[in-house]
C-alpha positions as CSV (number, residue, x, y, z in Angstrom):
1,M,-28.5,3.3,-12.2
2,S,-25.0,3.6,-10.3
3,A,-22.5,0.8,-10.2
4,P,-22.8,-1.8,-7.6
5,L,-20.7,-1.3,-4.4
6,Y,-18.5,-4.4,-5.1
7,Q,-17.6,-2.8,-8.5
8,L,-16.6,0.4,-7.0
9,K,-14.6,-1.4,-4.4
10,A,-12.8,-3.3,-7.2
11,E,-12.0,-0.1,-8.9
12,L,-10.6,1.2,-5.6
13,F,-8.3,-1.8,-5.3
14,K,-7.3,-1.6,-9.0
15,T,-6.1,1.9,-8.2
16,L,-4.2,0.8,-5.2
17,G,-2.6,-2.0,-7.3
18,H,0.7,-0.2,-8.1
19,P,3.7,-0.3,-5.7
20,A,4.4,3.5,-6.3
21,R,1.0,4.5,-5.5
22,I,1.0,2.5,-2.4
23,R,4.4,4.0,-1.3
24,V,3.0,7.5,-1.9
25,L,-0.1,6.7,0.2
26,E,2.1,5.4,2.9
27,L,4.2,8.6,3.0
28,L,1.1,10.7,2.9
29,S,-0.3,8.8,5.8
30,E,2.6,10.4,7.9
31,R,2.1,14.0,6.7
32,E,1.6,16.2,3.6
33,Y,4.4,16.1,1.1
34,A,5.4,18.1,-1.9
35,V,6.2,16.2,-5.1
36,A,10.0,17.0,-4.8
37,E,10.1,15.6,-1.2
38,M,8.5,12.5,-2.3
39,V,10.9,11.6,-5.2
40,P,13.8,10.2,-3.1
41,H,11.3,8.0,-1.1
42,V,9.6,6.4,-4.0
43,S,12.5,5.7,-6.2
44,I,10.9,6.7,-9.6
45,E,11.4,9.5,-11.9
46,P,9.5,12.7,-11.1
47,A,7.5,12.5,-14.3
48,H,6.3,9.0,-13.5
49,L,5.6,10.1,-9.9
50,S,3.3,12.9,-11.2
51,Q,1.4,10.3,-13.3
52,Q,0.9,8.1,-10.2
53,L,-0.3,11.2,-8.2
54,A,-2.7,12.1,-11.0
55,V,-4.2,8.5,-10.8
56,L,-4.6,8.9,-7.0
57,R,-6.1,12.4,-7.5
58,R,-8.7,11.1,-10.0
59,A,-9.6,8.4,-7.4
60,N,-10.2,11.0,-4.8
61,L,-7.6,9.4,-2.6
62,V,-5.4,12.6,-2.3
63,V,-5.9,16.3,-2.6
64,T,-3.5,19.1,-3.4
65,R,-2.9,22.5,-2.0
66,K,-0.6,25.1,-3.7
67,E,1.8,27.3,-1.9
68,G,3.7,29.6,-4.4
69,S,4.9,27.3,-7.1
70,T,5.0,24.2,-4.7
71,V,2.1,21.7,-4.9
72,Y,1.5,19.7,-1.6
73,Y,-0.3,16.4,-1.6
74,S,-2.3,14.9,1.5
75,L,-4.7,12.1,1.9
76,T,-8.5,12.8,1.5
77,S,-9.3,10.9,4.6
78,P,-7.4,9.2,7.5
79,Q,-9.3,6.0,6.5
80,V,-6.9,5.6,3.5
81,A,-4.0,5.2,6.1
82,D,-6.3,2.8,8.1
83,L,-6.8,0.7,5.0
84,L,-3.0,0.5,4.4
85,S,-2.4,-0.3,8.0
86,T,-5.0,-3.1,8.0
87,A,-3.3,-4.5,4.7
88,R,0.0,-4.5,6.6
89,D,-1.6,-6.5,9.4
90,I,-3.2,-8.9,7.1
91,L,0.1,-9.6,5.2
92,S,2.1,-9.9,8.3
93,R,-0.2,-12.7,9.6
94,V,0.1,-14.4,6.1
95,L,3.7,-14.1,6.0
96,A,4.1,-15.4,9.5
97,S,2.2,-18.4,8.7
98,Q,4.1,-19.0,5.5
99,A,7.3,-18.7,7.5
100,E,6.0,-21.3,9.9
101,L,5.1,-23.7,7.0
102,L,8.5,-23.2,5.5
103,A,10.1,-24.0,8.8
104,D,8.0,-27.2,9.1
105,L,9.0,-28.1,5.5
106,R,12.7,-27.6,6.2
107,A,12.5,-29.7,9.4
108,A,10.7,-32.5,7.6
109,Q,13.5,-32.6,5.0
110,E,16.0,-32.9,7.8
111,G,13.9,-35.7,9.3
112,E,12.6,-33.8,12.4
113,P,9.1,-34.2,13.4
114,P,6.8,-31.2,12.6
115,R,6.5,-28.6,15.3
116,N,2.7,-28.8,15.6
117,G,2.4,-32.5,14.9
118,P,2.4,-35.5,17.2
119,T,5.4,-36.0,19.5
């Protein structure tokens, strides 16, 4: 019997759980890249980048094509870019609400009434 869907989803999110892999996927959301083109954008050593690309390849999130001695990477599906965009939207809302809470806490320390409280 195959793994339950929630287990497969957990594996996907585990694969996404590394900042360098997220950065690579963000880059590939724009266009295909050769490894050498990605290095300056991800700020890790080429050998480490290759390891992270291998993880993404095994998870079927990226595919390769070879042109001469250059290997180009691209996303397997535009839905990967959609997932990253959705994550960005969720984080923006979370951070915005945290910023509001922080502003309310600072105002309370200074003796001002909360912005959303009674006037």
